[in-house]
N, C-alpha and C positions, 0 to 999 in steps of 0.2 A: 269409576263414579265419574274419577275429573278426565279420564280420557274420554267416557262416553259426552259430558260437557263439551270435552274441543272440539271434537268431532262433530258435533250439533254446530257448536257455535261456527266452524269452517263451515258447515251445510247450507246456514243461513248466510255466510257470505260470497260463497259462488251465488245461491240466488239473488242476496242485493245485484251483485256483477251483471249478471243475466234479466232477471229483472223480471218475472214471469207475469203473464198479465192481470191474473187475483191480485197478487201483493201490489201489482202495477196499479187497481185498481184502489184498493187501500188504498194505498199511498198521497193519489189525485185528490181520496174523497179530507185525508187531513191536510192535504197541498191547502183543496177549498176552503176549509174552515179556517186555516192561520189567513188566510187574505178576509174570511168574512170577519174576523174578534181584529184584525189591525182597522189602525187607526187610515182614513185616508187623509191624502197628500194635498198642498192647496194645489188649483187647478192653476192654468192662465187663463182661462176664459177665449182662450184667441181660435180654438176651433170651435165652428157655427154650423149646423145644418142645416140646409134649405130641402123646405118637404116637400116634395110630390105627393097632398096628404087628399082626403075625400071631399073636401071643400075644395078645392084645386081643382079637379077634375070634374064637379058640380060646374063650377064656373064656368073650364073652361077646354070642357069635353075631355071623353076616357082616351087610354094610354093605348098606346104611342102617342102622342101627337105631333102634328105636323115641327118639320125641322126648323121655320123660322121662328116656330113659339120658342124653342128650343133655345133657339139662336137669340130671340129678345130677351127670355130669362137670364143668359151668361152674360148679354151685353148691361143690362141691369146690374147683374153684380157687379162685374169688371167698373163700372161707374161709380158704383155706389165707394171703393175703393178696396176692394177686397186684395190678399196677400194672393191668396193663389185659389183656385176652387177645381176639387177634383171629385168629379164623377162615378157614383157608383151604380154603377147602371152600365150595356151592354147599347151601343147603336151601332150595326152589324147589317141590319137590313137599306134598304133605297129607302129615300124618300120624297115621293113627287107630289105635289098641290097641283092649283091654277092658281098663276101667278099674275092673272088679270086685276083681281083689284084692290091687292097687297105692297104691289110692286115701289109704290111711290112712297108710302106709307110707310114701310121696309127700314127705305133709305130716310126719311126722316128721325122713326123715333130711334134704330141703331147708329145713327150718327157714323156710319159707315161708308163705302164706298162698296155696293155688291154687283160685284163680277156677275153679267149676262150672257158672257160671249158666248161663240158656240152655240146657243141653243137656238133651240127650232123657235121660228115667232108665235109668241103670244105661248110659249113656256117659258116658264124659271125655273132653273134646279137646287129646291129647297135647301138638299146636300152642298152645295157650294154656298150659298149663304150662314149656312153654320159652321160652314169650312170658314170662311171670309172673320165671322166670328170669334172662331178659335184662333186660325191665325193671328191675331190681333190683341191677344190676349195670354196670361196666364192662366191654361186648364189643360186638365190631364184628365184622356180617356180614361174607364175602367176597360176591360179584358179581365176574360177566363181560360185560366189555364186546367187542358184535363191530364189525367196522371194513369186513367185506367183505357188500357189499348181498345177493350172493345168498345168502351164509352167513344173514342176519338174517330173510331169508322163511321159513326151518326153525321158526321160535323163534315159540314162541304168550305168548311171559311180560310183551313191551314194555308193552303195554298193561295188564297187572294191576301194572305197577311201582308200590311205595309208597316209592321210593328218594326221601331229602331230600336237597338240595345241599346242601351246606355251605360256610361263612359265607368269602368271601375279601376282605381291602380290599385291592383296586389300586390302590400308587406308580406313578404312569403320566407318562411325559414329553408333550408335547402331542400330538405324532402318532402315541403310541402307540395301536395298534388296539384295540379290544374284546378278555377273554380269551378266549373264544369262537375268534377268531381267528387264536389265537396256539397255544394246547394244540391235541395231537393231537384230533379229532372221531370219536365214534364213529354209528356208522348206529344199532345199538339196542343194547337192555340183556337180559341172562339174571339176573332180580334175586329176590332170597329173598324167601321166601311173607309176602306183605302183613304178613299178623297180626306176623308176627317183624320183618318191616322198621320198622311201626312202633313195635313194645317197645323196640328199640336204633336209632335214627331217621339215627348218623352209623356208613354203609357205609361199605364200599373194596373197588374192586375189585382183583381178582389178577392181571390181567392180568401177564405178562410180553411187552416187547413186544424179541424178535429183531431183530439185526444180516441183512442177506443169508445172509447166509452159516451165519446158524440160532446165534450164541452171544450169550447176553444179557451185555453188556458197559454196561448203560444203562435207568433204569425208571424210567417217565411219572409226576409225583408227584400231577399231574391231567391231569383228561381230561375234555372239556365234550361232554356229549351236552340234546341238544334247546336250547340254547344256555345249556346250565348247569353248573357244575363240582362231581366230585366228586373223592376223594381216594383214594386209594392205598391200601391194605388196611396199608400201611406207615406211614403217614402219619398215618390213620386210630386206627390202633392205639397207636401214640405219643401224637398228640393227645390219648387217650381216657385214658391214663396219666397226662400232664400238664395232663389237668385243662383244656385249652386247646379253645375252641370256631369258635378260628377264625385262619389264619394270614393272613401277609404277603407280596402278587409284584409284583414289582419289575421294571417294564418299560421301555421304551423301543419307537422304530420298528422298530426287529429284531427283539422278539421279548425273553422273560423276563432277565432278572441272576439276580434271587437268587429265594427264597423262604423267609419268614423262620417259623419256628416259636417261641413266646416269648421269649427271646433268641440263638436261634441260627438264621444265616445262611446258608441250604444253598444254594452255589452250582451253576446248574440252567445247561444249553443252549437257545437260544431257544427249543427248544418245551417246556419245562422237563421235560426229565430229566435226572433226576440217575445222575451214572457212580458203577458200583457196586465198591467197592475191598473185592473179596473178600479173606477173610482164610485163606483155603488151599484145602485141597480138601472132603469132607464130614464132618459131623460138627464144624464149628467149637463149636455151640453146644453145651449141653446137654441130651441127650432123656430124657423121658420116657414109660415106659408108660402110656395110659390105663388099662390094669387095673385098674396099681398106684396110680393117682391115684385109683378106685374102690374098692380092694380098703382105705386108708386107710394103704398101705404108704409111697406120697410124700406129702408132706403143708404144711405152715407150712413146715420147717426147707428144702427144695426150690427152694420156689416163692414164699415173699414174697420183695417188690418186687422179681419179675419181671415182666415186662412179655412174655405167653405166647401163641406161637402155633399154633396147634392145625392138624395135618395127618397125613397119611397113608402109612406106606411099605408097608405091603401089596398083596400080589401083587395086582396089576390094580386100582389105587386109586392105585398110586404118582404123582405128580406129577415129574417129572425137567428138565433144565435143562440146558444146554450153556454152560460159563463157560470161560475161557481156561484155567482149571486141571486142568477136570475136564469129560466130554461124559456125565454120570449123577451132576449137581447136584440134589439136591432142591429144588422150588423154593420151600416153606415155609422153608427157608435163605436164601434171595437178600432177602425180606421181612425177614427176624432180621437180616443184611446189613445194610442200609439202616436199620435203627432204631439196630445197631449204628454204621455212621459218623456217625448227624447227631448219638449221643449222649458218642461221643468228638469230634468234628468233624473225622473224618481224612474228610475227601475228596479226591476227584480233579478234579485242576482243567482245564479248556480255557474260559476266558472268550474274549471277543470279542477283545483284545487279542494271545491267543495267535496265530491265525492270520494274522493280521497279519505278525507278528516272524517266522514259521515262513516267509513270500511271500519277507520281505526278506533272510532263509539263503538262499535256492533263488535270487532274483537275484543276493544275491554271489557265492554260491559258482560261478552261471556265467558270473559276468563272470571272477573269479579264476581259473576253470579255462582262458577263451577264451584269457585275456590268456598264462597262461602255452604251453597250448598254439600257441597262434598264433606267440610272441617265443622258443621255445625249441624247437629240433632236437633235443636229447639223448635218448636213450632211459632217462635217469632221470627225466625227468617222471612217471613213473609212479608215483615214491616221493612228491612232496607231493603227487599226486590221492589217493595211496592214505589217505596221514597226513590229508590231508581230510575224509575220508570216516570214516577210524576217530574223526576227532577231532568228526565233525557225532553218529557214534551214542551215542560216550563221555559228550559232551554232553549228548544229549539225555535218554539214562538218570540222567545227573546229578541232571540239573534235576526227571524224576520223581522220583528217589528223597527228594529233598531234597527238593524242594517242590510234591512230587504234584501236577504239573503235565504234562500229555504233549501235548510240543512234536513232534511227529512228524516225524522226520529221511527218509522215506519218497524224496518229492521231490526233497530235495537231494540224494541220494541217486540217485537219477533224475538230476538234474543233471548230475551230476558223470562218471555214467557213462556217459553218452548225450553228452554234448559232447565225451568222452574219444574215445570210439569214433567219433563221428561226426568228428571233427574227426582224430584219425588215422587213417582212413580218408582222406577229402577228400588231408590231408598222402602219405599212401603210394599214391595212385592220380598227385597232383602227380610224387611224386618219380620213380613207376616210369616218369612221361614223360618229366622229365627225365634220369634213368638213360640209357632210350631213347635222346635222344638225343645225349647226352654219345659213348654207346657205337658211336649209327651217324657220329658227329662224327670220335672219336678214338680208335677201337677199332682202328681199321687205320694207326695211328704212334703210338700211345700203347700203355704202358704199363698194365695192369689197375689193378695198385692205384694208380697216376698219377688215374684216373678216378674209382674211388672217392673216392679223396681231396679230389678237385675236386667232387667233389658233395657228402662230407660238412663241403666246408667251403663249397660255395656257391659256387663260382667259377664262374658259368654264362662261355660262352663272348659274347664282343660284337666289334659292329665296332671298331677300333679298337685301337691296342696298347699297351704301358707298354716303359719301356727297365731293364733290369736286369745283373745279370754272370751269366753264365749263357755254357757252353761250345759253341762253333757244329764243326761234326764233319764230313769232308767224306772221300768214297771215289770210287775212281776205278779202273777194273780197266789195268791200264798195256795198253797197244800194244789197247785192244780194237779197232779195225779192223781186223788181223791174222783176229779170230775173224771178222768178217762174211764178209769174202770169202773164207773156206774152207767154211762151214755154211750150210744154207739157214737160211731163217726159221725153220721148225720148230722145225729143231736147234738154233738159236741160242734160239730162245722158252722151249725146255725146257734148254740151259744154265745162261739167266739167270734162269729160275721158280727153281732146285733152286741156284745162289750167294744169288741175294738171299732167299730163304726164310733158310738157313741164318744169314746176317747179321743180317736182320732180328732175329731171335730172340733174337741176341745182346742187339742194342741194345734192344729193349722189356723183355728179362729183366730190366736193370742199370737201369730206368728212362730211357731214354733217350727222345725225341718223335722221330719219322719224319718228315720235314718234307715229302719226296718224294723220286719216283726220278728221272733225270734221264739214260732210258736205262740205260747201264750203273753210272751214278755214285747213289752212296747217300750223302744233304743229311739231315742230325741235327743234332738238340742236347739237351744236357741244363741241367735247373733250368727249366724250364718248358716247361707251364702252369703246373706245378704249381712250387713251392723244391724241390731236392735242394742242400742245403746240399752234400754231397760230390761237384759235378757235377765239378768235373775230375778228381778221382781216377778217377768211374765211366768218365771219357772214356776215360782213359789206359789202367783193365784192359778197356773195350770192345776198342779197339783192338791191343793184347797176345792178347785172345781169338779177336779177327775174324785178323788174321794165324795165328795159330794153324791156325782151321776152313782157312782161305785153302789151309794144305799138307797139309791132313785132304783135302780137296777135288780137290786133285790126286792127290794118291796115289790117292783112289778114280777118278779119271776114267781114271786111267795106268793103270790094271790090269782097268779093265770089257772086255769083249769083245764083240761086235757076237754074236749067236745064230745060227747055222748057215743056220737058214731063212728068216730076216731079207731084205732087199733091200740092197745093198751101202747106206752110208752115204756114201763116198765118191762123192757124185754130181756133181763139178765136176773130178771126174779125175784128184784132184793126186800127184804120185809117192809110189811107198811108203817113199820118206822120210823125207814131209809126214804122209803117212797111212795106218799098216800094215792088207793089208786084214782083218785077221781085229781092226781096235780099234775101239772105239763112238766116239772122240774123234781128231782129230786132235794132233801132236805140238807143236801151239803150244798148247791148253788141259794139255798136262799140263803142262806150266812156266807157266800163268797165274799171275801177282802181281798185287796192290791197293797200291794209294797212298792211305795214309788223311795228312789235315793237321788239326792242333789246334790253338784256340785259342780263351784265356777274356779274358773281355772285356764293358762296358756295350752290349748289343745289343737292337735295340726287336721286342718281337717281339708277336706278336697277331694277332687275325682282321681281314684285311686284306682288301681286295675292293668288291665292293660288297653294297648291300641286298640282293641273293638269292643271292648267291651269295657267300659267304667261305672263304677258305684261311686256315688257322691255319698262319703263317710267320715268318720273324725276318729281319734288314736294320739292315746298319752295316759301319763299317769292320771292327769285330772280324770282324766275317762274311765279308767281301772275303779278311781276314788269313788265314782257314783255307786257303780257299778257291786263295789263293795257295800256300798250304806244301803245301799236296795237289797241285798242279801242277808247284811249284819242287824236290817232291823229288827226281825223277825228274834236276835238274841235276847232284847229289849222290851218284846211285847210291843210293840210301836207300827206302825204302817205307810211315814213320813216322815223318814230320815235327809237330816240337808245337813250339809258340814259349812263349819262358822265362815267358810271362804265368799259361801255364795249369802250368809247375812250380814256381811260387812261391806260388802259392796254397794258402789257411791245407787243413788236411788235419789225421788226430788218426789212432793206428797201433792197433793191434791191442787192445794194451793201454789206449786212451785218452786216449792223452800229448798235445797239441798239434803239429804236426809240420807239414812242409810237402809237398807231392805229390813236389819233388823225392827226396824220402828214405823214399817208397814203390816209388819205381821204378826201371829199371839207363836209365839215358838219355848220352849222348854228347852234346857241346857239337860242331855242326858248325860253325855258323860266325854270324858277327854279322853284321847287313846293313843297309843303310840302304835302303828299296823308292823309286820314284821317287813326287816327292809328299808324302815322311813325311820328318819331322824325328828323330823317336828311331827311333833303330836297333829291330833285333828279334833276337833269337839265337835259333837254330832249333838242337832237338837231335833225333836220331834215337830217337825210344823203342821198347828194343828186350824187355826183360821187365822182371817185377814186381819187385819188391826181392829178392834172392839166388839169381834164379834162371839167373844169368849164366852157360854153360860154360868150360871152359877156354881153350879158344879165344880166348873170345870178350873173356874179363877182361886174359887180356896183351895185346888189341887194344886195348880201353878204355887200357891205362897207355902203351902208344905212341903213343896217338890224341893222348890229352891231353897226353904231354910233348913232342910234336911241336909242336900248339898252342903251348904257352909258346915254346918257342924263335920260331915264324911271328905273333906278335904283336909278341917285343921286335926283330923283322928280323934276327933270327940264320936268314940264310936258309938257311944250310948246313949246319946243322944239323940245319935242320927238314924241308929233302930227304932227309937219309940218314936221319932215326926215318917219314917216310911212305913211304919204298921200302921200310925195313923192318915197317912195318904193314899198307902192300898184300898183304903176304903169309898177314895173319889175318884178311883180309875176307869178313866173314859172308857174299861174295855173289860167285860168279866167276864164271855168268854173265848178266850185267849189261853195257852198253855202258861203265862205269863205274863209279866206286868211289869212296866219302870224299878215301881217303886216296892214290889217283892223282888226284883233282881239284883237292888242296893242295898236292901236289908240282910239279906241273906253273904252281901260281900262283905256288907259292914261286920256278919256275924264271923264272917270269915278272918276279915283284918283282925277282928278284937285278941282273936289267936293268936293270928300269924301276925304283923304289921309288915305293910309291906315295907316299909323301911327302918332301920336297927336306929334302937330307941336313942334319942338327942336327935336325931337328925330330921329336918324338917321336909317334910312329904308333897310336893309338886301336884298330887290330885292325879296325875294322869294312871290311866292303865295300859301296862306293857302284854300287847301278843304274843305270845309264844308261837301261834303258828297261823295260817293265813284262812 
């Protein structure tokens, strides 16, 4: 999984380097949201916009206006004290109107000398009028570059262009290429009329370069054409206002680092493009109607000290752009914003080190998530991943707001999300496979919750075993061979399936583990493969439940009748006294009893066998003792035999108070025996019920049997015999060959004749077996 996570991270790193359009689109939208959520810096109020609006056209005529009117408008702006004026429009066509009625008024109103030399009599060159105004002021004409070769074929003005390149001082490293190889390169240009361009030689292109989603986020400050460089309208207008004739470009082999105008260093990307820090929506700068300027309503008060940009908002002439704030942003305001950004030095940064830092953050996020997801199993892992994602976005937004630098969170988020999704799916796929394996391996003999716990703790079955303190559990049907004699194979299977299903359900429901079936016998244990702290108490509870279920099954079988149309079930012809004609089962089934042996101790459990076939089972002396308890129970006439090792195990009562298992069950001490080959005696108890569930008859039996046992151990044989005889009247089972009271009465009678120890010695009450 770690390798998968690292491969995923490296794939995202490659995507970060090459920026596929789909991911770049997401990144652009995050950038736009950051800009909308960032505070707007203080504006200089230096840029102002002269608008050829609907009112101006209504008062002065439709566009395009005669050049003398444009000349008059520009002259009034100049006279009002504007620092410079940039025209966000193209004056590419010559214009001729009748000069006879306006010649004198133009000279008076403009206050400039208009050159009519060389014109035919009665005509005045309106373009020359405008050129004369341009030559005497700080004006920048706008023009347009074409980057599409197909489009440039339709334009006929490139050969007539009188544009002059502007001066750039390049500070370059040794391996830095020339400027025309670093900037955007135009195919052709749609230029101002040569007469006008020569009058105002510093012209500026008004192209707005959009990203592939159509949004203007950056503008080129310099574009190359025919091996020479030209400034943007905003840069040229600012240079006019600052009276600067050149800029300084600092470049490396990777591209531009910055462009300096005067003392202001403008951060740009490798192609000389500046990120625009928009101030908000539309009309962030003052707008003045061209009509009001021509009429004198707007003048020095509003325009002095301003950098003016002239555009048009009239219908049909409107130049709109899409920005992060709005889809209807006037193009002239883009130029105004660029000027304002430079004057306030309020730039958005994305220098070369930030993409490198973004790559480092991306890799760090990938490595961290891979480590967390590989070595953490809890579902709570989603919380630190979510925190990392939130921190990435919050950190990038903080950097954007505080340092005006865009550090993209997009690819770090993609790394987090992709790693989380990929590794989680892999884990899910693996876990489902492991869970299926566990279920296939253990479901037939292990409680579902224990399988889930094994899976959650990643305790997979392996060949081999471990020693742990658990409880072994054996059951057997008394006199099972008698059943086999009376029932057919099909009937025997039918009976055993019902019996074993009921008993196994009780076992599994109490977190017991089924080891195996051996014919009618159930071999099981409690406390493995998963730890069950109260395994001894659970085994006792299951034994009581199984004996109750056995009684219920006997009642059920005794009431079941053969259907009238069914063939006889007594195929072996047993007499009516043994199998009534109308009954489904023989009398022996109605009297079926289960013997159970329980012992707790250190037992080896695990998958044992071969690498090709394993069986999860148990072995050890404690297992053997449980088996002997089950088998030996018939010698005493009891059906649930429990060792003192089990009853002395720690437990907790319903209130959570520590106690022993003995305190939570009803059991009577039957005998204290020493089996062959063992030096430690084992106290055998008959488990009857859970605490408080004894019948009145059983309470009397327990009291008499306990007192008899006391006299028995003290070798007071007569008193013991008398009490055992009395206890026999209250024994729980009357249809068994022997009862515990009868067994010990006879043993006391024998000891009375042949004492277990020589006279004068104290007997420990242990019955020492001489054979298995």
